[in-house]
C-alpha positions in Angstrom: -24.7 -29.2 -28.5 -27.1 -27.7 -25.9 -24.4 -25.5 -24.5 -24.0 -23.8 -27.9 -27.6 -22.7 -28.0 -28.1 -19.0 -27.5 -29.7 -17.9 -24.3 -33.4 -16.9 -24.7 -33.9 -13.2 -24.4 -35.3 -12.3 -20.9 -38.8 -10.8 -21.0 -38.3 -8.0 -18.5 -41.7 -6.3 -19.0 -43.9 -9.4 -18.6 -46.7 -7.4 -20.2 -48.9 -10.5 -20.6 -49.2 -10.9 -16.8 -51.6 -9.0 -14.5 -49.8 -6.2 -12.6 -49.9 -8.1 -9.3 -48.4 -11.3 -10.8 -45.9 -9.3 -12.7 -44.7 -7.7 -9.4 -44.4 -11.0 -7.7 -42.4 -12.5 -10.6 -40.0 -9.5 -10.4 -39.6 -10.2 -6.7 -38.8 -13.9 -7.4 -36.3 -12.9 -10.0 -34.5 -10.6 -7.6 -34.5 -13.3 -4.9 -33.1 -15.8 -7.4 -30.3 -13.5 -8.4 -29.4 -12.7 -4.8 -29.5 -16.4 -3.9 -27.2 -17.3 -6.7 -24.7 -14.5 -6.3 -21.6 -14.9 -4.1 -21.3 -11.1 -3.7 -23.7 -8.3 -3.0 -25.6 -7.3 -6.1 -25.9 -3.6 -7.0 -29.1 -1.9 -8.0 -28.1 -1.5 -11.7 -27.6 -5.2 -12.0 -30.9 -6.1 -10.4 -32.7 -3.6 -12.7 -31.7 -5.8 -15.6 -34.2 -8.5 -14.6 -37.3 -6.3 -14.0 -39.4 -4.0 -16.1 -38.1 -0.6 -17.2 -39.0 1.9 -14.6 -39.8 -0.7 -11.9 -38.4 0.4 -8.5 -35.8 -2.0 -7.4 -35.9 -0.5 -3.9 -39.7 -1.1 -3.6 -39.3 -4.7 -4.8 -36.5 -5.2 -2.3 -38.7 -3.8 0.4 -41.6 -6.1 -0.5 -39.3 -9.1 -0.8 -37.8 -8.4 2.7 -41.4 -8.5 4.1 -42.0 -11.9 2.4 -38.8 -13.3 3.9 -39.7 -12.2 7.5 -40.4 -15.8 8.6 -37.5 -17.3 6.6 -34.1 -18.2 8.2 -32.4 -15.8 5.9 -32.8 -12.1 5.2 -31.8 -9.4 2.7 -28.9 -7.3 3.8 -27.8 -4.0 2.2 -24.0 -3.6 1.8 -22.6 -0.5 0.1 -25.7 0.2 -1.9 -25.9 -3.4 -3.0 -27.9 -6.4 -1.6 -27.3 -9.9 -0.6 -29.1 -12.8 1.1 -27.7 -13.5 4.6 -28.6 -16.2 7.1 -30.1 -14.8 10.3 -27.7 -14.8 13.2 -30.1 -17.0 15.3 -29.4 -19.9 12.9 -25.6 -19.7 13.0 -25.2 -22.5 15.6 -27.4 -24.9 13.5 -25.4 -24.2 10.4 -22.1 -24.8 12.1 -23.4 -28.0 13.6 -24.7 -29.5 10.3 -23.4 -27.8 7.2 -20.0 -27.8 5.6 -19.5 -24.1 5.1 -15.7 -24.0 5.8 -14.1 -21.6 8.2 -15.7 -18.2 7.6 -14.4 -16.5 10.7 -12.4 -13.3 10.3 -9.8 -15.0 12.6 -7.5 -12.0 13.3 -5.6 -11.1 16.4 -6.2 -7.9 18.4 -3.5 -5.9 16.7 -4.6 -7.0 13.3 -8.1 -5.7 14.1 -6.6 -2.4 15.4 -4.7 -1.9 12.2 -7.8 -2.8 10.2 -9.8 -0.2 12.2 -7.1 2.4 11.5 -7.3 1.7 7.8 -11.1 1.9 7.9 -11.1 5.3 9.7 -8.2 6.9 7.9 -8.4 5.5 4.3 -6.8 5.8 2.0 -3.7 5.4 4.1 -0.1 4.3 3.5 2.1 2.1 5.7 3.9 5.2 6.8 0.6 6.7 7.9 -0.1 3.6 9.9 3.3 3.8 11.5 2.5 7.4 12.6 -0.6 6.1 14.3 0.9 3.1 16.1 4.4 4.4 16.6 6.0 1.4 14.9 6.4 -0.2 11.5 3.4 -2.2 10.3 4.7 -5.4 8.8 4.0 -6.5 5.2 2.9 -9.8 6.6 0.1 -8.2 8.6 -1.0 -6.2 5.6 -0.8 -9.5 3.6 -3.2 -11.2 6.1 -5.7 -8.5 5.7 -5.4 -8.7 1.9 -5.7 -12.5 1.9 -9.0 -12.2 3.7 -10.1 -9.5 1.2 -10.7 -7.1 4.0 -8.5 -4.4 2.5 -7.5 -3.5 -1.1 -5.1 -1.2 -2.8 -6.1 2.5 -3.0 -4.8 5.3 -5.1 -1.1 6.1 -5.0 -0.1 8.7 -2.4 1.1 12.0 -3.8 4.1 11.8 -1.5 7.6 11.1 -2.8 7.8 7.6 -4.3 4.1 7.5 -4.8 3.6 4.7 -2.2 0.5 2.5 -2.3 -2.4 3.3 0.0 -4.8 0.9 1.6 -8.6 1.0 1.7 -11.3 -1.3 3.1 -13.4 -3.5 0.8 -16.9 -4.6 0.3 -16.0 -7.8 2.1 -15.0 -5.7 5.1 -18.5 -4.4 5.3 -19.9 -7.9 5.0 -17.6 -9.4 7.6 -18.5 -6.7 10.2 -22.2 -6.4 9.3 -22.0 -2.8 8.2 -24.1 -1.2 5.5 -21.6 1.6 4.8 -18.5 3.1 6.5 -20.8 5.6 8.2 -21.9 2.7 10.4 -18.5 2.3 11.9 -18.5 2.7 15.7 -16.9 5.7 17.4 -13.7 5.3 19.4 -15.4 4.9 22.7 -17.4 2.0 21.4 -14.2 0.4 20.0 -12.5 0.8 23.4 -15.5 -0.7 25.2 -15.5 -3.7 22.8 -11.8 -4.2 23.5 -10.8 -3.7 19.9 -8.4 -1.0 20.9 -7.0 -0.1 24.2 -8.1 3.1 25.8 -4.5 4.2 26.3 -3.1 3.1 22.9 -2.4 5.4 20.0 -4.9 3.3 18.0 -7.6 4.6 20.3 -7.1 8.1 18.8 -9.2 7.0 15.8 -11.5 9.9 14.9 -15.2 9.9 15.1 -17.1 9.0 11.9 -18.5 12.2 10.4 
C-alpha cells in the first residue's frame, strides 16, 4: 500500500540548482513548514529543510519581505516562528471563516492572576495568595491551564514541594509577545485597566 512506502530522503543541499533558485526554494520550504504547523517552529527544526550552513534567520528575513503584501506575516515567538494573519484582516475572517472561538475570554481577575504569574514565575499558589491577599482558587488556575496559558513549573523547595506555575508559549502567542521581556510595565498595565492602580496586583515589578 502507498502508505507503507518509505518517505523519499529530502535533498537539503539542492546542489543542482543555481544559488538564487536554491535560496528561493529554501524560502518556500520554510513557508510551507510554517503554514502547516499549528505551533511556532524553532530554528533547529527549520534548519532541517535547508542546506547545511544556510542561515535560517536570513531566509526568514527574506521571506518576511516577500510576504509584505500578503494578508499574513511571520511572527517570532520565543525564538521560534509562525505565520499569523495580519490584524487588519481579523474582521473579514470572523465574518466568513469558521475558526471557532479563539478569544482568550478571561475576566479581569483572571488576567490579573495571569499577569502575576508572568512577572513572578515560577510561583506557587501561596505566592499568588501573598500578592492578592486571598486564596487563588484551583478553578481559576484550571481555567488558565485549560487555555494553555500557564503550565506547571519546577517544584518549590519549600516544605511539601508545592507545584509552581509558569507561562507558556501559547501565552506569548495570545498576547502578541515575542519574549517575556516584551511584557508591559506596571503603569502600562494600570492604564490598560488590567490591574487597578490601588490593588496589590498593581505592585508587579518592572521587567528587567
